[in-house]
C-alpha positions in Angstrom: -104.7 69.1 -69.2 -101.4 71.1 -68.3 -98.7 70.1 -66.6 -99.3 72.4 -63.2 -103.0 71.0 -63.3 -101.8 67.3 -62.9 -102.6 66.4 -59.3 -100.1 64.2 -57.3 -102.7 61.4 -57.3 -104.7 60.8 -60.6 -108.2 58.4 -61.1 -108.1 56.0 -64.0 -110.3 58.4 -65.9 -107.7 61.4 -65.4 -105.0 59.1 -66.3 -106.7 58.3 -69.4 -107.0 62.1 -70.5 -103.4 62.5 -69.3 -102.3 59.7 -71.7 -104.9 60.6 -74.5 -106.0 56.9 -74.3 -109.4 55.7 -73.8 -110.1 54.7 -70.1 -110.8 50.9 -71.2 -107.1 51.0 -72.4 -106.0 52.1 -69.0 -107.9 49.3 -67.3 -106.7 46.6 -69.8 -103.1 47.7 -69.0 -104.1 47.5 -65.3 -105.6 43.8 -65.9 -102.5 42.9 -67.8 -100.2 44.4 -65.5 -98.1 46.1 -68.4 -99.5 49.8 -67.7 -98.2 52.2 -64.7 -98.4 51.1 -61.3 -101.7 51.7 -59.3 -103.5 51.2 -56.0 -106.8 51.0 -54.4 -107.7 53.9 -52.4 -111.1 53.0 -50.9 -113.4 51.8 -53.8 -110.9 53.7 -56.4 -108.0 52.7 -58.5 -105.3 55.9 -58.1 -101.8 56.2 -59.9 -99.0 58.5 -58.4 -98.1 61.0 -61.0 -94.4 60.2 -60.1 -94.8 56.7 -61.2 -96.8 57.5 -64.5 -93.9 59.8 -65.4 -91.4 57.1 -64.5 -93.7 54.5 -66.6 -93.6 57.0 -69.7 -89.7 57.6 -69.1 -89.2 53.9 -69.7 -91.1 53.6 -72.5 -89.6 56.5 -74.2 -85.9 55.3 -73.7 -86.9 51.8 -74.7 -88.5 52.9 -78.2 
């Protein structure tokens, strides 16, 4: 997935692909409230790309 191809809202599957992690890991992060903030949109959980990028930057600076 190239940066310009990443939509503003990511599904759990798209987020997992973006982060190169298994879908189960992303779901576990959400359950444990340690991953990027997501929200329900209809029946789906979606993640704002800006929130994901902020979450990644936080991890990058704390490492």
